[in-house]
Phi, psi and omega in degrees: 000140178263122182242125178256113183254121178253116184110106186253032171285207185295321183289305183298321178294320176298313179300315182294322179295323184287328189260347187297333181287333190239358180219163176276113186245132172242130181240136180242133176207153179282340184273113182298321179300319183291318179296320180291320179296318177297322178303321183279324184280329185222158180282069180229161173260125185249135179237127179274130177156177179276116183293343179274358180271132179299325180294318182291316178299320179297316175304325179277005179056052180299332182296340182260359184283140171275327182223135175240128183244112176266112192227025174288174179273010181242119186301312185295323175299317179295322177292322179295319178305310183297316181298319180290317181298323179298331180288337186237005183206167176256020184294148169285121188258139176234131179238138174259126179232157169256330184281118183294336180303319177300317183291323175296316178299319180294326181289329178289327183218076182305133184104347175294153186074000185077021183254131177268331181214131185231139177235138178254118187305308186290323180292319177300319175300311181297320176297324175293322177295312184297328182295331181268355184301312190273002181235102181303139179066008176288132177259334178203144182219132176220136178269154178222166176045053177061028179094357177288339187226140176233142168248137180218143173249126180245143172270127182276115187280160173300135181089354179300143175301335181281346180297118182092355176277155172277160174300324179299322179285328182277342186276085182234025180245114188302327187243042180218142177237126175286124182259312185202164172239124179254121184233108183061239179263001185265139176247114182250120176303133182287116174251168180297329182263007176294128182265131179268132181242156172297140182095345178286156170259124175259120181259123178234155181225131179179190174294141182309324179296317178291323173302319178295321177293324176294325180296322176296325178291321180300316184217083186296334181282341179276156177224163178300157183279098176273326181252111181241134176245122176255125182253115182115116177273030177296179178301315180297317177297315179298310178302318175297319175299318178299312184292321179290324177299318181299336183261005173087014180281145171283112190235133171246141180235131182253123179226128186287317186285121181306311183295321176295319175300317176299319181297316182291323180296326179283322184280337187239074187295339179273000185243133175277116184259126178245131178265104181192167175275116186280359175273359178279106182299323179296321179296315180300319179294316182295329181266013175057037177295333178298339180270358182290150177281330181213136174241127179253120177263110185228051175276175180269019181223124180300318182295319179290325176298319175297314181302311186295318182298315181291322176299314182295318175299320178294326176287346176119000177304139187293315185219155174225131174244131183233139174278130177233111180290331178273111182301338178291342183273347185303306178298324179296310179306315182286337178286334184258007171127350174287130186292314181224124174249137186225130177258117187301321182292327176294321181297316184290320178299324177290320183293317177297316178295317178302313186289321177302317178283330182291348176293344171259341182239168174287322182198156181215136170235135183260129181257127174043072194331122178099350184252334181191163175224154169247124189246138170246128183226139172272120183288126173250180185299334184273349183293147175299341183276332193295129175074018186231153172280153191301319183296327181284319182293314184298328180298337179262007174251158179293157172307145178104013181241130177231123171283114189267328183198157176222137169241141184226115183056037179084355180259142180284134175241121179287120182280128174228169186305322184265008175293127181274125178268131181250151173299135184104337178297150170256117182252130175250124187230140173269127182230120177295152190304320182287353177249003187295310186297314182290325182290315181298326177296324186271335181280000000 
């Protein structure tokens, strides 16, 4: 498949790198240094120029593209790129936007602006935050099979009952499958004798109820987030509060600017809005922020987000999630005590990559970008899985594949070695990066 990516910033570069191994990728950007760098780093064709220009798109052979992804940092430019591409090609167009108003308009009349699929950076970031709210120590959570199946990655904390146990000893949940253990940069497929250590990432797939039970087993002293404090009335902060309010969470939001605080108080009736500077330690103590189950730092400054997160943790807050606009800060934040650091551009790049790959699959989740994926596929008669028991089918797949869950006619089926897979089943599988290409061809 030929994919044309316009915009070689953090989002575009990440998308290009993720797709280059399995697709023919062309990248367009006005910055000559970026295009040259991409040419050397990845197996892509780079074109220097304005992606909204018909001449530039023609030079990039837009007429031969299957997918056009507009990923610049300007909403209007991205919409113009998609609209222009539609006039000269039959490509499927994807636009990244920050203004949620564009997304609302597009949802009312899909196809407007010449866009076939639209993603909103701030909304995706807020949704990513909300997904980890109810699961202590969860670093990533993704739904599959219409919500019947959940994949979650948990960090095993020091002192966890699972520390030192084998997967066989820890596997006491009927509707849960241990998929992998992530240790540093290494991804180890979970076997019965695999030992789980503190600091590991444990990837599990199962029914949402079983995933919640596993979360409690990982950290029995932790509890779900009933009391959430959001610091910063940014777009991400406001959207997070809105989504949490819809789910019945008790949420407080701290905003320093008086006008913005009043605006948010009117727009978010389910949220208690406090007007104050949240970097004031005395204020945080006075408002019992240290008793919060979760503090979300969503200010417009990475440095202030780090400060607020560490202050809240020092006061006793159970968990802290911080927005980091600089992707280089994500690992730093987590190294110094932030539980989850989230870069909005990485989130949107993952979503676009997921959607592009999901055109062949029902759904895709990317684990530790570049190391593994979780795939959902509807089994057809030609699949290596159809009409076979799991242990037989997996023997014909490369190492690095775990069947994590099956749904049949909307009902959950716990996968075991002797489970028979039928055509029409939805299978959710964990696949290590080095096995993705061969696995997708056989599924």
